[in-house]
C-alpha positions in Angstrom: 42.9 -29.9 30.4 40.9 -27.8 27.9 37.7 -29.5 26.6 35.5 -28.3 23.7 32.0 -29.8 23.4 30.2 -29.1 20.1 26.4 -29.7 20.2 24.5 -30.1 16.9 21.0 -31.5 17.8 17.9 -29.7 18.7 16.9 -29.2 22.3 14.3 -32.0 22.3 13.7 -35.0 20.1 17.0 -36.7 20.7 19.1 -36.8 23.9 22.4 -35.9 22.3 22.4 -32.2 23.4 21.1 -33.2 26.8 24.0 -35.7 27.3 26.5 -33.1 25.9 25.3 -30.6 28.5 25.4 -33.2 31.3 29.0 -33.8 30.4 29.8 -30.1 30.2 28.3 -29.6 33.7 30.3 -32.6 35.1 33.6 -31.5 33.6 33.1 -27.8 34.6 33.1 -28.9 38.2 36.5 -30.5 38.0 39.7 -28.8 39.1 42.1 -28.1 36.3 39.5 -28.5 33.5 38.4 -25.6 31.3 35.2 -26.2 29.3 33.8 -24.5 26.3 30.5 -25.4 24.6 29.6 -24.4 21.1 26.0 -24.8 20.0 25.6 -25.0 16.2 22.6 -25.7 13.9 19.4 -26.6 15.8 21.4 -26.8 19.0 21.1 -23.0 19.4 17.6 -23.6 20.5 19.0 -25.2 23.6 20.1 -21.8 24.9 16.7 -20.0 24.6 15.6 -18.6 28.0 12.2 -19.3 29.5 11.5 -22.6 27.9 8.1 -24.1 29.0 8.9 -27.7 29.3 6.3 -30.4 30.0 6.6 -32.1 33.5 9.3 -34.7 33.5 11.5 -33.1 30.8 14.9 -31.6 31.3 15.6 -27.9 31.2 18.6 -27.3 28.9 18.6 -23.6 29.5 19.1 -24.3 33.2 21.8 -26.8 32.4 23.7 -24.2 30.4 23.4 -21.7 33.3 24.7 -24.2 35.7 27.7 -25.1 33.5 28.4 -21.4 33.0 28.3 -20.7 36.7 31.0 -23.4 37.2 33.2 -21.6 34.6 32.2 -23.1 31.3 31.9 -20.7 28.3 28.9 -21.2 26.0 28.8 -19.8 22.5 26.0 -20.0 20.0 26.5 -19.9 16.3 25.4 -16.5 15.2 24.6 -17.5 11.6 22.5 -20.4 13.0 20.7 -18.0 15.4 19.9 -15.7 12.6 18.5 -18.5 10.4 16.1 -19.4 13.3 15.1 -15.9 14.2 16.9 -16.1 17.6 18.3 -12.9 19.0 21.0 -12.6 21.7 18.3 -11.1 24.0 16.5 -14.4 23.7 19.4 -16.4 25.1 19.6 -17.7 28.6 22.1 -16.3 31.0 25.5 -17.8 30.5 25.2 -18.2 26.7 26.1 -15.7 24.2 26.2 -15.1 20.4 29.4 -16.5 18.8 30.9 -17.1 15.4 32.7 -19.7 13.3 35.9 -17.8 13.9 35.5 -18.3 17.6 34.7 -22.0 17.1 38.0 -22.3 15.1 40.0 -20.6 17.9 38.3 -22.8 20.5 39.1 -26.0 18.4 42.8 -25.0 18.3 42.7 -24.2 22.1 41.2 -27.5 23.1 43.1 -30.6 24.1 40.0 -32.7 23.5 37.0 -32.0 21.3 33.7 -34.0 21.5 30.8 -33.5 19.2 27.2 -34.5 20.1 
């Protein structure tokens, strides 16, 4: 099964991106499941490396890396990155700059799409 998760919310302030990445991590460990995660809008901040998080908070950059190490692909909207001054060099390992064209292809590839 091919699953696409689209994350829209900022890294912190709501738990939607956190829950989307939790699902991505869980799905990516399943045999026969391919996972792709697309970060759009404020969600591109989830993929910034070296986040300094207060004690007790979750590290979304680490969650992205873990999902990627289990085979998930993680793309970040390039236009959204540009609007926020985020460069590809600022992204955590496992995430990369992407495009609306790739999101379109991933959507057509997916058997299931979930948006957080």
